[in-house]
Every structure is written in structure tokens, then in C-alpha cells.
The first five atom37 places (N, CA, C, CB, O) and aatype in JSON, in Angstrom:
{
  "aatype": [20, 20, 20, 20, 20, 20, 20, 20, 20, 20, 20, 20, 20, 20, 20, 20, 20, 20, 20, 20, 20, 20, 20, 20, 20, 20, 20, 20, 20, 20, 20, 20, 20, 20, 20, 20, 20, 20, 20, 20, 20, 20, 20, 20, 20, 20, 20, 20, 20, 20, 20, 20, 20, 20, 20, 20, 20, 20, 20, 20, 20, 20, 20, 20, 20, 20, 20, 20, 20, 20, 20, 20, 20, 20, 20, 20, 20, 20, 20, 20, 20, 20],
  "atom_mask": [
    [1, 1, 1, 1, 1],
    [1, 1, 1, 1, 1],
    [1, 1, 1, 1, 1],
    [1, 1, 1, 1, 1],
    [1, 1, 1, 1, 1],
    [1, 1, 1, 1, 1],
    [1, 1, 1, 1, 1],
    [1, 1, 1, 1, 1],
    [1, 1, 1, 1, 1],
    [1, 1, 1, 1, 1],
    [1, 1, 1, 1, 1],
    [1, 1, 1, 1, 1],
    [1, 1, 1, 1, 1],
    [1, 1, 1, 1, 1],
    [1, 1, 1, 1, 1],
    [1, 1, 1, 1, 1],
    [1, 1, 1, 1, 1],
    [1, 1, 1, 1, 1],
    [1, 1, 1, 1, 1],
    [1, 1, 1, 1, 1],
    [1, 1, 1, 1, 1],
    [1, 1, 1, 1, 1],
    [1, 1, 1, 1, 1],
    [1, 1, 1, 1, 1],
    [1, 1, 1, 1, 1],
    [1, 1, 1, 1, 1],
    [1, 1, 1, 1, 1],
    [1, 1, 1, 1, 1],
    [1, 1, 1, 1, 1],
    [1, 1, 1, 1, 1],
    [1, 1, 1, 1, 1],
    [1, 1, 1, 1, 1],
    [1, 1, 1, 1, 1],
    [1, 1, 1, 1, 1],
    [1, 1, 1, 1, 1],
    [1, 1, 1, 1, 1],
    [1, 1, 1, 1, 1],
    [1, 1, 1, 1, 1],
    [1, 1, 1, 1, 1],
    [1, 1, 1, 1, 1],
    [1, 1, 1, 1, 1],
    [1, 1, 1, 1, 1],
    [1, 1, 1, 1, 1],
    [1, 1, 1, 1, 1],
    [1, 1, 1, 1, 1],
    [1, 1, 1, 1, 1],
    [1, 1, 1, 1, 1],
    [1, 1, 1, 1, 1],
    [1, 1, 1, 1, 1],
    [1, 1, 1, 1, 1],
    [1, 1, 1, 1, 1],
    [1, 1, 1, 1, 1],
    [1, 1, 1, 1, 1],
    [1, 1, 1, 1, 1],
    [1, 1, 1, 1, 1],
    [1, 1, 1, 1, 1],
    [1, 1, 1, 1, 1],
    [1, 1, 1, 1, 1],
    [1, 1, 1, 1, 1],
    [1, 1, 1, 1, 1],
    [1, 1, 1, 1, 1],
    [1, 1, 1, 1, 1],
    [1, 1, 1, 1, 1],
    [1, 1, 1, 1, 1],
    [1, 1, 1, 1, 1],
    [1, 1, 1, 1, 1],
    [1, 1, 1, 1, 1],
    [1, 1, 1, 1, 1],
    [1, 1, 1, 1, 1],
    [1, 1, 1, 1, 1],
    [1, 1, 1, 1, 1],
    [1, 1, 1, 1, 1],
    [1, 1, 1, 1, 1],
    [1, 1, 1, 1, 1],
    [1, 1, 1, 1, 1],
    [1, 1, 1, 1, 1],
    [1, 1, 1, 1, 1],
    [1, 1, 1, 1, 1],
    [1, 1, 1, 1, 1],
    [1, 1, 1, 1, 1],
    [1, 1, 1, 1, 1],
    [1, 1, 1, 1, 1]
  ],
  "atom_positions": [
    [[-7.63, -68.13, 78.1], [-6.72, -68.75, 79.01], [-7.36, -68.88, 80.38], [-5.42, -67.96, 79.08], [-7.97, -67.94, 80.88]],
    [[-7.23, -70.02, 80.98], [-7.82, -70.25, 82.3], [-6.7, -70.39, 83.32], [-8.73, -71.52, 82.29], [-5.77, -71.17, 83.15]],
    [[-6.82, -69.62, 84.38], [-5.84, -69.69, 85.46], [-6.49, -70.3, 86.68], [-5.27, -68.3, 85.78], [-7.58, -69.91, 87.09]],
    [[-5.81, -71.26, 87.25], [-6.29, -71.82, 88.5], [-5.81, -70.92, 89.63], [-5.81, -73.29, 88.7], [-4.74, -70.31, 89.54]],
    [[-6.58, -70.85, 90.68], [-6.15, -70.02, 91.8], [-5.53, -70.91, 92.88], [-7.33, -69.2, 92.38], [-5.98, -72.03, 93.12]],
    [[-4.51, -70.38, 93.49], [-3.82, -71.08, 94.56], [-3.74, -70.17, 95.75], [-2.4, -71.54, 94.11], [-3.58, -68.95, 95.62]],
    [[-3.86, -70.75, 96.91], [-3.67, -69.98, 98.12], [-2.2, -70.09, 98.5], [-4.61, -70.49, 99.29], [-1.68, -71.18, 98.73]],
    [[-1.53, -68.95, 98.55], [-0.12, -68.92, 98.87], [0.03, -68.92, 100.39], [0.56, -67.68, 98.25], [-0.54, -68.09, 101.09]],
    [[0.8, -69.87, 100.89], [1.03, -70.0, 102.32], [2.52, -69.82, 102.58], [0.53, -71.4, 102.85], [3.33, -70.58, 102.05]],
    [[2.9, -68.8, 103.39], [4.32, -68.59, 103.65], [4.95, -69.75, 104.42], [4.52, -67.29, 104.42], [4.36, -70.27, 105.36]],
    [[6.14, -70.14, 103.98], [6.85, -71.23, 104.65], [8.06, -70.74, 105.42], [7.28, -72.28, 103.64], [8.62, -71.48, 106.24]],
    [[8.47, -69.49, 105.17], [9.66, -68.97, 105.83], [10.94, -69.34, 105.1], [9.72, -69.47, 107.24], [12.03, -69.05, 105.59]],
    [[10.83, -69.98, 103.94], [12.0, -70.36, 103.17], [11.97, -69.65, 101.82], [12.07, -71.89, 102.98], [10.97, -69.69, 101.1]],
    [[13.07, -69.01, 101.5], [13.2, -68.32, 100.23], [14.27, -69.05, 99.43], [13.56, -66.81, 100.42], [15.39, -69.21, 99.91]],
    [[13.95, -69.5, 98.23], [14.88, -70.3, 97.44], [15.11, -69.62, 96.1], [14.34, -71.75, 97.23], [14.16, -69.3, 95.38]],
    [[16.38, -69.39, 95.76], [16.79, -68.94, 94.44], [17.64, -70.04, 93.86], [17.56, -67.58, 94.5], [18.53, -70.56, 94.54]],
    [[17.41, -70.41, 92.63], [18.25, -71.44, 92.04], [18.43, -71.2, 90.56], [17.65, -72.83, 92.28], [17.58, -70.6, 89.89]],
    [[19.56, -71.66, 90.07], [19.8, -71.69, 88.64], [20.28, -73.09, 88.3], [20.85, -70.59, 88.2], [20.16, -74.0, 89.13]],
    [[20.82, -73.28, 87.12], [21.19, -74.63, 86.7], [22.42, -75.17, 87.43], [21.44, -74.64, 85.23], [22.71, -76.36, 87.31]],
    [[23.14, -74.35, 88.17], [24.35, -74.83, 88.84], [24.32, -74.72, 90.36], [25.52, -74.07, 88.34], [25.04, -75.44, 91.04]],
    [[23.51, -73.85, 90.89], [23.57, -73.61, 92.33], [22.19, -73.34, 92.9], [24.52, -72.44, 92.65], [21.3, -72.86, 92.2]],
    [[22.04, -73.64, 94.13], [20.8, -73.35, 94.85], [21.17, -72.58, 96.11], [20.01, -74.67, 95.2], [22.04, -72.99, 96.87]],
    [[20.51, -71.47, 96.31], [20.72, -70.66, 97.51], [19.43, -70.66, 98.29], [21.17, -69.19, 97.15], [18.38, -70.28, 97.78]],
    [[19.5, -71.09, 99.53], [18.31, -71.18, 100.37], [18.5, -70.28, 101.58], [18.04, -72.65, 100.81], [19.51, -70.37, 102.27]],
    [[17.55, -69.44, 101.82], [17.56, -68.58, 103.0], [16.36, -68.97, 103.85], [17.52, -67.06, 102.62], [15.23, -68.99, 103.36]],
    [[16.59, -69.28, 105.09], [15.5, -69.59, 106.01], [15.26, -68.42, 106.94], [15.8, -70.87, 106.82], [16.2, -67.73, 107.34]],
    [[14.04, -68.21, 107.26], [13.7, -67.15, 108.2], [12.32, -67.42, 108.75], [13.76, -65.76, 107.53], [11.56, -68.23, 108.21]],
    [[12.01, -66.76, 109.81], [10.7, -66.93, 110.43], [9.95, -65.62, 110.32], [10.82, -67.39, 111.92], [10.47, -64.57, 110.68]],
    [[8.75, -65.7, 109.82], [7.91, -64.51, 109.73], [6.67, -64.76, 110.56], [7.55, -64.19, 108.24], [5.86, -65.64, 110.26]],
    [[6.52, -63.99, 111.6], [5.36, -64.12, 112.46], [4.66, -62.76, 112.53], [5.76, -64.61, 113.9], [5.1, -61.79, 111.91]],
    [[3.59, -62.72, 113.25], [2.85, -61.48, 113.39], [3.71, -60.39, 114.03], [1.58, -61.71, 114.22], [3.6, -59.21, 113.67]],
    [[4.55, -60.77, 114.96], [5.37, -59.8, 115.69], [6.75, -59.6, 115.08], [5.52, -60.24, 117.11], [7.41, -58.61, 115.39]],
    [[7.19, -60.5, 114.23], [8.55, -60.43, 113.68], [8.5, -60.7, 112.18], [9.51, -61.45, 114.4], [8.18, -61.82, 111.76]],
    [[8.8, -59.69, 111.38], [8.79, -59.86, 109.93], [10.17, -60.26, 109.44], [8.33, -58.56, 109.23], [11.18, -59.82, 109.98]],
    [[10.19, -61.1, 108.44], [11.44, -61.52, 107.82], [12.05, -60.32, 107.11], [11.22, -62.71, 106.84], [11.35, -59.62, 106.38]],
    [[13.31, -60.08, 107.32], [13.97, -58.93, 106.72], [14.35, -59.24, 105.28], [15.23, -58.53, 107.55], [15.46, -59.7, 105.02]],
    [[13.44, -59.0, 104.36], [13.66, -59.35, 102.96], [14.74, -58.5, 102.31], [12.37, -59.21, 102.18], [15.43, -58.96, 101.4]],
    [[14.89, -57.25, 102.76], [15.95, -56.41, 102.2], [17.32, -57.03, 102.48], [15.88, -54.99, 102.77], [18.17, -57.05, 101.6]],
    [[17.53, -57.52, 103.69], [18.81, -58.13, 104.04], [19.02, -59.39, 103.22], [18.87, -58.45, 105.54], [20.1, -59.62, 102.69]],
    [[17.99, -60.22, 103.12], [18.11, -61.46, 102.35], [18.41, -61.14, 100.89], [16.82, -62.3, 102.47], [19.26, -61.78, 100.28]],
    [[17.71, -60.15, 100.33], [17.94, -59.77, 98.94], [19.37, -59.3, 98.76], [16.96, -58.67, 98.5], [20.02, -59.65, 97.77]],
    [[19.87, -58.51, 99.69], [21.25, -58.02, 99.63], [22.22, -59.2, 99.7], [21.53, -57.02, 100.78], [23.22, -59.23, 98.97]],
    [[21.94, -60.16, 100.57], [22.79, -61.34, 100.69], [22.78, -62.16, 99.39], [22.34, -62.22, 101.86], [23.82, -62.64, 98.95]],
    [[21.61, -62.31, 98.8], [21.5, -63.08, 97.56], [22.25, -62.39, 96.43], [20.03, -63.28, 97.18], [22.97, -63.05, 95.68]],
    [[22.08, -61.09, 96.31], [22.8, -60.35, 95.27], [24.3, -60.47, 95.5], [22.38, -58.85, 95.26], [25.06, -60.65, 94.54]],
    [[24.74, -60.38, 96.75], [26.17, -60.55, 97.06], [26.66, -61.93, 96.67], [26.43, -60.31, 98.54], [27.76, -62.07, 96.13]],
    [[25.85, -62.94, 96.95], [26.22, -64.32, 96.59], [26.42, -64.45, 95.09], [25.13, -65.31, 97.07], [27.43, -65.01, 94.65]],
    [[25.48, -63.95, 94.29], [25.59, -64.07, 92.83], [26.74, -63.23, 92.29], [24.29, -63.67, 92.15], [27.38, -63.62, 91.32]],
    [[27.0, -62.08, 92.91], [28.16, -61.27, 92.49], [29.46, -62.03, 92.73], [28.19, -59.92, 93.24], [30.36, -62.03, 91.88]],
    [[29.57, -62.68, 93.88], [30.77, -63.48, 94.18], [30.94, -64.6, 93.15], [30.68, -64.08, 95.6], [32.04, -64.82, 92.65]],
    [[29.85, -65.3, 92.84], [29.93, -66.38, 91.84], [30.36, -65.83, 90.49], [28.57, -67.1, 91.72], [31.17, -66.45, 89.79]],
    [[29.82, -64.66, 90.11], [30.19, -64.05, 88.82], [31.67, -63.67, 88.82], [29.32, -62.81, 88.54], [32.36, -63.89, 87.83]],
    [[32.15, -63.09, 89.93], [33.56, -62.7, 90.0], [34.46, -63.92, 89.94], [33.84, -61.91, 91.27], [35.51, -63.89, 89.3]],
    [[34.07, -65.01, 90.61], [34.84, -66.25, 90.55], [34.92, -66.76, 89.11], [34.22, -67.33, 91.46], [35.97, -67.22, 88.67]],
    [[33.83, -66.68, 88.4], [33.81, -67.14, 87.0], [34.72, -66.27, 86.13], [32.37, -67.12, 86.43], [35.46, -66.79, 85.29]],
    [[34.68, -64.96, 86.33], [35.54, -64.04, 85.59], [37.0, -64.35, 85.9], [35.21, -62.57, 85.93], [37.82, -64.43, 84.99]],
    [[37.33, -64.53, 87.18], [38.71, -64.83, 87.57], [39.19, -66.14, 86.96], [38.82, -64.89, 89.09], [40.34, -66.24, 86.52]],
    [[38.31, -67.15, 86.93], [38.65, -68.44, 86.35], [38.93, -68.29, 84.85], [37.53, -69.45, 86.58], [39.88, -68.89, 84.34]],
    [[38.11, -67.51, 84.15], [38.32, -67.29, 82.72], [39.64, -66.57, 82.46], [37.17, -66.48, 82.12], [40.39, -66.94, 81.55]],
    [[39.92, -65.55, 83.27], [41.18, -64.81, 83.1], [42.39, -65.71, 83.36], [41.22, -63.6, 84.04], [43.39, -65.64, 82.65]],
    [[42.28, -66.55, 84.39], [43.36, -67.47, 84.71], [43.57, -68.48, 83.58], [43.06, -68.21, 86.03], [44.71, -68.75, 83.18]],
    [[42.48, -69.02, 83.07], [42.58, -69.97, 81.95], [43.21, -69.33, 80.72], [41.2, -70.52, 81.59], [44.03, -69.94, 80.04]],
    [[42.82, -68.07, 80.45], [43.38, -67.36, 79.3], [44.89, -67.15, 79.47], [42.67, -65.99, 79.12], [45.66, -67.32, 78.53]],
    [[45.3, -66.78, 80.69], [46.73, -66.57, 80.96], [47.49, -67.89, 80.83], [46.93, -65.96, 82.37], [48.6, -67.91, 80.3]],
    [[46.91, -68.98, 81.32], [47.56, -70.29, 81.2], [47.7, -70.71, 79.74], [46.78, -71.35, 81.97], [48.74, -71.24, 79.34]],
    [[46.67, -70.48, 78.96], [46.75, -70.83, 77.53], [47.83, -70.01, 76.83], [45.39, -70.6, 76.85], [48.56, -70.54, 76.0]],
    [[47.93, -68.73, 77.16], [48.95, -67.88, 76.56], [50.35, -68.36, 76.95], [48.74, -66.41, 76.99], [51.25, -68.4, 76.11]],
    [[50.53, -68.71, 78.23], [51.82, -69.2, 78.7], [52.19, -70.51, 78.01], [51.8, -69.4, 80.23], [53.33, -70.7, 77.58]],
    [[51.21, -71.42, 77.9], [51.47, -72.7, 77.24], [51.83, -72.51, 75.77], [50.25, -73.62, 77.35], [52.71, -73.2, 75.26]],
    [[51.17, -71.58, 75.1], [51.48, -71.3, 73.7], [52.9, -70.74, 73.57], [50.46, -70.31, 73.1], [53.64, -71.11, 72.66]],
    [[53.27, -69.86, 74.49], [54.63, -69.29, 74.47], [55.67, -70.39, 74.69], [54.78, -68.19, 75.56], [56.7, -70.42, 74.02]],
    [[55.4, -71.3, 75.64], [56.32, -72.42, 75.89], [56.44, -73.32, 74.66], [55.86, -73.24, 77.11], [57.53, -73.79, 74.34]],
    [[55.32, -73.55, 73.99], [55.33, -74.39, 72.78], [56.18, -73.74, 71.69], [53.89, -74.63, 72.28], [56.96, -74.41, 71.02]],
    [[56.02, -72.43, 71.51], [56.8, -71.72, 70.49], [58.29, -71.74, 70.83], [56.31, -70.26, 70.36], [59.12, -71.9, 69.94]],
    [[58.62, -71.59, 72.11], [60.04, -71.63, 72.51], [60.63, -73.02, 72.25], [60.18, -71.27, 74.0], [61.78, -73.12, 71.82]],
    [[59.87, -74.07, 72.51], [60.35, -75.44, 72.24], [60.57, -75.65, 70.75], [59.35, -76.47, 72.78], [61.55, -76.28, 70.35]],
    [[59.65, -75.13, 69.93], [59.82, -75.26, 68.48], [61.07, -74.55, 68.0], [58.6, -74.7, 67.75], [61.81, -75.07, 67.17]],
    [[61.31, -73.33, 68.53], [62.51, -72.59, 68.16], [63.77, -73.35, 68.56], [62.5, -71.22, 68.81], [64.73, -73.42, 67.79]],
    [[63.76, -73.92, 69.77], [64.91, -74.68, 70.27], [65.14, -75.92, 69.42], [64.7, -75.07, 71.74], [66.28, -76.28, 69.14]],
    [[64.09, -76.56, 69.01], [64.2, -77.78, 68.19], [64.71, -77.47, 66.8], [62.86, -78.48, 68.09], [65.37, -78.32, 66.2]],
    [[64.44, -76.28, 66.25], [64.87, -75.91, 64.91], [66.29, -75.39, 64.87], [63.95, -74.88, 64.36], [66.84, -75.21, 63.78]],
    [[66.9, -75.15, 66.01], [68.28, -74.62, 66.02], [69.28, -75.73, 65.81], [68.58, -73.9, 67.33], [70.48, -75.48, 65.79]]
  ]
}
């Protein structure tokens, strides 16, 4: 296997992305001021946790709506058969 070598040049931009969202953090890293990667990492983890919780809440809400709709359908059937 042959690997080409690349010189990595910092741009000050950290990008995390998946198939639905892109999170971009900008920062400046100079000789006198280092980018606080721990803070950025904490922010990114918090962002993905929020997205995960939103997805869980949406699933729970959808499940409750489906259950309610099924109950309403059964009540209508009972009323129609009386």
C-alpha cells in the first residue's frame, strides 16, 4: 500500500458532519493563543446529545399519537356497531 504524504495546515475551522447536519466551529489558533479544543469538543458533544434527545422525543410523541389514533379508531368502530 502506498500512502501519499500531505502537509497539514491549520485553518482554524473544525467541522463535524453527518448525513443530516453540519456543525462548524471557528476559532483562531496563533502562537500566543491556542484554540480551546476541550470547550469545542464539549460543545459538539452537547450538540449531538441535544439532537439525539430531540429524536427520542419525536419518536415517543409519534408513538403516543399512533396509540391515541388507534384508540379513537376502535371507539368509532364500537359506536358504529351499536
